[in-house]
C-alpha positions in Angstrom: 60.1 33.0 0.4 58.8 33.5 -3.1 57.7 30.6 -5.3 57.8 31.2 -9.0 55.1 28.8 -10.3 52.4 29.8 -12.8 49.7 27.2 -12.1 47.5 28.3 -9.2 47.1 24.8 -7.8 50.9 24.3 -7.9 51.4 27.7 -6.2 49.0 26.7 -3.3 50.8 23.3 -2.9 54.3 24.8 -3.0 53.4 27.6 -0.6 51.8 25.0 1.8 54.9 22.8 1.7 57.1 25.8 2.5 55.0 26.9 5.4 54.8 23.4 6.9 58.6 23.3 6.6 58.9 26.2 9.0 58.9 29.4 7.0 57.5 32.3 9.1 56.1 34.1 6.1 55.4 32.7 2.6 54.8 35.1 -0.2 53.7 34.5 -3.8 55.6 37.0 -5.9 53.2 36.7 -8.9 49.9 37.6 -7.2 51.0 39.8 -4.3 52.6 43.2 -3.9 55.4 41.1 -2.5 58.2 43.8 -2.5 56.1 46.1 -0.3 55.1 43.1 1.9 58.7 42.0 2.4 59.8 45.5 3.3 56.8 45.8 5.7 57.5 42.4 7.4 61.2 43.2 7.8 60.5 46.8 9.1 62.1 48.2 5.9 65.3 46.2 6.4 64.8 43.7 3.6 65.3 39.9 3.4 68.3 38.3 5.0 68.3 35.4 2.5 66.7 35.1 -0.9 66.8 31.7 -2.6 66.4 32.5 -6.3 65.3 29.9 -8.8 64.9 32.3 -11.8 67.9 34.7 -11.6 67.7 35.8 -15.2 64.3 37.4 -14.4 64.3 38.2 -10.7 67.9 39.1 -9.8 67.4 42.9 -10.2 64.4 42.8 -7.9 66.3 40.6 -5.4 69.0 43.3 -5.2 66.4 45.9 -4.2 64.9 43.8 -1.4 68.0 42.2 0.1 68.9 43.4 3.6 72.4 44.9 4.3 74.9 42.0 4.4 72.1 39.7 3.2 72.7 36.7 0.9 71.1 35.8 -2.5 71.5 32.2 -3.3 71.1 31.5 -7.0 69.7 28.0 -7.4 68.5 28.3 -11.0 68.6 30.4 -14.1 66.6 29.7 -17.3 68.3 31.4 -20.2 70.9 34.1 -20.2 71.1 37.1 -18.1 69.8 40.0 -20.0 72.4 42.4 -18.7 75.6 42.5 -16.7 74.8 42.5 -13.0 78.2 43.6 -11.7 77.3 47.3 -12.0 74.0 46.6 -10.2 75.6 44.7 -7.5 78.3 47.3 -7.1 75.7 50.1 -6.8 73.7 48.0 -4.2 76.9 47.5 -2.2 77.7 51.2 -2.2 74.1 52.1 -1.3 73.9 49.6 1.6 77.4 50.0 3.0 78.3 53.5 1.9 81.4 52.4 0.1 82.6 49.7 -2.3 84.6 47.0 -0.6 88.2 46.9 -1.6 89.1 43.3 -1.3 87.6 40.0 -2.1 86.8 39.0 1.5 84.8 42.1 2.0 83.0 41.8 -1.4 82.2 38.1 -0.8 82.1 37.5 2.9 80.6 34.1 2.6 83.5 32.9 0.4 86.0 34.3 2.9 84.3 32.5 5.9 84.1 29.2 4.0 87.9 29.4 3.2 88.7 30.0 6.9 86.6 27.0 7.9 88.3 24.8 5.3 91.7 25.9 6.5 90.8 25.1 10.2 89.6 21.6 9.2 92.8 21.0 7.2 95.0 22.1 10.1 93.3 19.8 12.6 
């Protein structure tokens, strides 16, 4: 997990909290070569989950280090996105899966699974 905080004391405190909470690896994306470290820790696979607090700055990097079928959870965004990310996302999907999904359930598997669970609850 990466913690985007500029104050060195805050960084240390936040990283400690995350580690105590059970994270296996805690990386500071400001001071470390974190992309190389993530790829090394995951045997070049990438992260399964990225929790992003500053999407307008980091989303492009996230797309480069996410594992195939991984999830990027955007929690925060300060300001507007500087570019349209649909072409980036489309290119990443094609690169990871070898093709562009043709339906919404393939493109957004988490959304499709959530709908199925909701339907099951409603039918019970």
